[in-house]
Steps between C-alpha positions, in 0.01 A plus 500: 500500500823603327361851448461559873730263693861396469613177666867407519577154640843406636625276781147411617412869543232683300585866444150633421470857376193706419574623149294805416764765567341768285200501737700444823373140499142611556256210517269471200295208365800346324709530816234318700498215249881491494527496879262206525669306219845560647388387843335187362814407308726549803261312727545190284882510494641244749858621441420850624649602836450878522339791313604864476234754398600840361408753233687606189547872446447774755258328738389178664137575410288813493185299569184466298506660156238772453364320193456184707334709770246625249458147371396379843198728492414450132535121483807491274506154338881506487510463876534138620191538716153642461380455858721586797274292725594181315755284688694397191808368686410326823432769760599782263359682201724577200635830632576350842653189347781682316627616842397205720669252263843620619391428855396150395806435284675190642835681513603833656435818302717810544388842374769751392336843497620823341324813381142466613278218623157653537145369500493163328878515466536525877267204542709298255803565719306392809444158344872424532659329801779760522521858371812708433466864396728770362550803729306731267210258440154636575183322600130569535175321566347713229155352445293745705633783284302348213194424713591133543643263763804267490353187342796296375540313832665806653282519811575137585876543451549841664338392826781255571778751431410836656299621797129532436493875559789551255322297232184700558676839488682419175188351342269784598739780393658340188817691594843413359762359735873438468702180500627569851146560622387181326775309681408654835132419443590137429425487127864486386763250617802712416594827327801455274672685216459208257187305597514272197859392568419437866185309404696278262762432767229399746341282232833323450530439874149352503570289190800348678277349771300179479204571269285270712578693819440838334163396359400355838609818677294717265192286557546529876560876498198559276287293735637669813319828429169328437464229766484447875803385699385138528456466125837667441682263735340199335605635160861541621506137609347380175749690284798390711400132494466520122855641470692279744706232328421611146783510242522879505498518879776241526698676227480826694652330805768312306602806297526703819726242660714477187511879465384498138210635301202262519363329190125510547238315298220701341152403618414342164799264526404339830 
């Protein structure tokens, strides 16, 4: 994992960086393993309150490495999967899991994008809750250029962000698009000169809220795009009832009245 990912922990925030700068953080077999291991480790951390995803070097991620691409067709044993049809992680196969895991992470994930985020790299960014991009960042749904389709959960994530015809046009043509276009399409939250700094500031704001409320909110917002209104309203009620009167909820109210920073309890300490 240390050869492909860098994780810096401070103040309940995980600063997670793809660390293959010489290859523009292209996704190879080792990167797939590292992504899954990193996600599993963070998933188990009850002190975690926010995650920032970015890439070291000149790019967020240039997508699937050509060697890995060849390995998919030749059965490369270094890859963490031999059969894409196998549901190795719940509803997902291995390749889908390394993106979908950020969606299922119990805390918010913020992507800070610079350089390029294309193909699998673009799909990795889509797994985040929030995405900030540098003005000169470039994007592409590149798979059709190589005779493939987006298969790292991209089709299921894009459909909730951009209009269907936009998703189809970009997928069918594999054309590059700018950060401003990505924002206008709905893929990017904000275009900013320093996406990593802005992402860290947002992460600090999130980390200052009740961890119980944030985790509940993420569960609700994940469910909202996949359920009917009746189920969503029931889920709201269930989450709210579970929060009312808890130590962290009461602390949020008391701290607000006393105009001080709240002292929340991590989930493991309850």
